[in-house]
N, C-alpha and C positions, 0 to 999 in steps of 0.2 A: 786192413781197415774198414770198420762196419760202412754200410753204404749209406746214404741218404734218400730222400723222396725221390730228389732230382734223378740219382743214380738209376733206382729202379723203374721210372717212366721212361729213362732214356732206353735200355734193356727191352721193356715191354714194348716199346714203338721198332726196334731191331727184330724182336722176337714174332712180331704180328703185322698183318698188312695194316696199310694205311689207306684212307681216301679221303674226300672233301666234300665239303657241303653240298656243292654245285654237282658234285657225281652222284651223290644219295640224293639231291632232288629229282634229277633226272630220271633215275632206277626206280621212283616211287611215282613218279608224271606218267613211265612209260607204262606201268601196272606190271613190271617187274615182280616177282617173286623175291622180297625179301624182307627180312627180320631185321625191325630197327628194336636193339636194346639198351633201353635207357637206363644206366646204373647209377643215377643220382640217388639221393635221401627220398624218402615219400614228401616232406614239405616242397622242396626243391620241383619233382614230379607233379603236384599238384597247381604247383603254381604256371605249370604250361609244358607240354612237351611233344613231342614230333608226331604229324598224324599218324595214327596204329601202333605207336610204340609200345613195347611189352616192358613193363616196369619191374627190374629185377635187381635190386639196389646192390651196390658191390659186396657190400659184407654178406652178402646171402647167394654170391651168385654159384660158389662151389657147391653149394649146398641144393640150391633149386635149381641148378641147371638142367639135369636129364627131366624133370618134370615138366619145366618151362618151356626148353629147348629142346625137344626130343628129335629134332631131324638134326644129326650132327652134318649133314651135307650140305643143307641147305644157306643160300647167301645170308649174312650176318653182318650188320653194323653195330657195334656198340658207341654209346655217347656220352659225356657226362656235362658240366657245364662249360670248360676248357678245352679239354683231351687227356688230364694223368689219369683220373681214374679209367676212362674210356679204353685206355693204351694197356693198363694193367687188365682191365677185364677182357680186352682182345688177345692179350697174350695167354691170361690163365685160361679161355675159352679155347685158344690153339691146343696148350697141353693136354689139357683134356680131351682131344681128338676131333674136334670141329675143325673142317676143313675149308671152310671158305670165310673168313672172319676178318674183317679190318673195323679199325678205330675211325671214327670220322672227328678229325682234326678240326680242332675251334669249337667242338661239342656246341649244344646249343645256343651257346652267346653269338658264335659264328653263324648258325641258322638263321638267328632273330637279324643280326647285321646285313645278312642280304635280303633281309625283307621277306623272308618266307614264312607260311601259315604254322601256327603251333595252335595244341586244342588244352581247353583246361577241364 
């Protein structure tokens, strides 16, 4: 049977780490070396993004990862709007040999719901 988007996202969540918005906020506030990878589309990113986030749209991730994300051992957190695309991205990066990747559950919507700052 063919897999649905939901099936693929569920598998991706099993294949890659997951974190929550509060943990990401603590890491950023503490000055931890962490790369935030925003995999949303350009218009979404332009409407607001996490402070210091690197924008690599999901559709270009495999193509741009080696140049935009050169350190495969650095802690990385992917995110999208809600968590599906971010989970797929985290799983893909893990398959590409990145060793410390997690998806931020709830995405930027969860970030905003907590009242955390976004840049535009």
